[in-house]
C-alpha positions as CSV (number, residue, x, y, z in Angstrom):
1,M,-17.6,25.7,-22.3
2,Q,-13.9,25.7,-21.1
3,N,-15.1,26.6,-17.6
4,R,-17.6,23.8,-17.5
5,L,-15.0,21.3,-18.7
6,D,-12.5,22.6,-16.3
7,L,-10.0,23.2,-19.1
8,G,-8.6,26.5,-17.9
9,G,-5.8,26.9,-15.4
10,E,-3.2,24.4,-14.4
11,R,-3.6,20.7,-14.0
12,E,-3.5,19.4,-10.5
13,K,-0.4,17.5,-9.6
14,A,-1.8,15.6,-6.5
15,Y,-3.3,12.3,-7.6
16,D,-6.7,12.8,-6.0
17,K,-7.2,16.3,-7.2
18,G,-6.1,15.4,-10.7
19,Y,-8.4,12.5,-10.8
20,M,-11.3,14.7,-9.8
21,Q,-10.4,17.2,-12.5
22,I,-10.4,14.4,-15.1
23,L,-13.7,13.0,-13.8
24,N,-15.3,16.5,-13.8
25,F,-14.3,16.9,-17.5
26,Y,-16.0,13.6,-18.5
27,D,-19.0,14.2,-16.3
28,A,-19.5,17.7,-17.8
29,A,-18.9,16.5,-21.4
30,L,-21.3,13.6,-21.0
31,G,-23.9,15.7,-19.2
32,S,-24.3,18.3,-21.8
33,E,-25.6,17.8,-25.4
34,E,-24.2,21.2,-26.3
35,I,-20.7,20.1,-25.4
36,Q,-21.1,16.8,-27.1
37,D,-22.1,18.5,-30.3
38,K,-19.1,20.8,-30.2
39,L,-16.7,17.9,-29.4
40,G,-18.4,15.9,-32.1
41,R,-17.1,18.4,-34.6
42,V,-13.5,17.3,-33.8
43,K,-14.5,13.6,-33.8
44,V,-14.8,13.2,-30.1
45,T,-17.9,11.0,-29.9
46,T,-20.1,10.1,-26.9
47,E,-18.7,6.6,-27.2
48,R,-15.2,7.8,-26.9
49,L,-16.1,10.0,-23.9
50,T,-17.8,7.1,-22.2
51,A,-14.8,4.8,-22.9
52,G,-12.5,7.5,-21.6
53,K,-14.5,7.9,-18.4
54,A,-14.6,4.1,-18.0
55,L,-10.7,4.0,-18.3
56,V,-10.4,6.7,-15.6
57,E,-12.7,4.9,-13.3
58,A,-10.8,1.6,-13.9
59,M,-7.6,3.5,-13.1
60,Q,-9.1,4.7,-9.9
61,Q,-10.1,1.2,-8.9
62,K,-6.6,-0.1,-9.5
63,H,-5.2,2.8,-7.5
64,R,-7.4,2.0,-4.6
65,A,-6.4,-1.7,-4.8
66,Q,-2.7,-0.7,-4.8
67,L,-3.2,1.5,-1.8
68,K,-5.0,-1.4,0.0
69,E,-2.2,-3.8,-0.8
70,A,0.4,-1.4,0.4
71,S,-1.5,-0.9,3.6
72,E,-1.8,-4.6,4.1
73,A,1.9,-5.1,3.4
74,Q,2.8,-2.4,6.0
75,R,0.6,-4.0,8.5
76,A,2.2,-7.4,7.9
77,T,5.6,-5.9,8.3
78,H,4.6,-4.2,11.5
79,D,3.1,-7.5,12.9
80,R,6.3,-9.4,11.9
81,N,8.5,-6.9,13.5
82,Q,6.4,-6.9,16.7
83,A,6.6,-10.7,16.8
84,L,10.3,-10.7,16.3
85,A,10.7,-8.1,19.1
86,E,8.7,-10.3,21.5
87,L,10.7,-13.4,20.5
88,D,13.9,-11.4,21.1
89,D,12.7,-10.4,24.5
90,W,11.9,-14.0,25.4
91,M,15.2,-15.3,24.1
92,S,17.0,-12.6,26.1
93,D,15.2,-13.8,29.3
94,F,16.0,-17.4,28.3
95,R,19.7,-16.7,27.8
96,G,19.8,-15.0,31.2
97,V,18.3,-18.0,32.9
98,A,20.4,-20.4,30.9
99,T,23.6,-18.6,31.8
100,S,22.8,-18.3,35.5
101,P,24.9,-20.3,37.9
102,W,22.7,-23.4,37.7
103,G,22.5,-23.0,33.9
104,R,26.2,-23.4,33.5
105,S,25.9,-27.2,33.7
106,R,26.6,-28.9,30.4
107,N,23.8,-31.4,31.3
108,I,21.2,-28.7,31.3
109,W,22.4,-27.4,27.9
110,N,22.5,-30.9,26.5
111,G,19.0,-31.6,28.0
112,L,17.8,-28.6,26.0
113,G,19.2,-30.2,22.9
114,W,22.1,-27.8,22.5
115,W,25.5,-29.2,21.8
116,T,28.2,-27.6,23.9
117,R,31.9,-27.6,23.9
118,R,33.8,-27.9,27.2
119,N,34.8,-24.2,27.3
120,Y,31.7,-22.8,25.8
121,L,30.1,-21.4,29.0
122,R,33.3,-20.0,30.6
């Protein structure tokens, strides 16, 4: 019975393997009347087994949702960083043009809506 319920040996530490061990326990217990009779002697009913399995499955669904959200957050961070890098490249080019000899004119800077001091571009 211990082998069928996977009770021997060490518990897995990795989440996915541990989840599979727990799920195998519940599947084996719910799939065998002999095991259910023996567990019933210590007041572990079929209803408790079913409820336990449902909790484990709900935990797995929440874990998957968490992984999905983490993945989406990483993607959003990557996209944001990429957009900022592109903007930085554009601003670097813009500053290069704006500080070129023809860009040193205060009229051009004022035309762009930038307030300048007299010595700002020296």
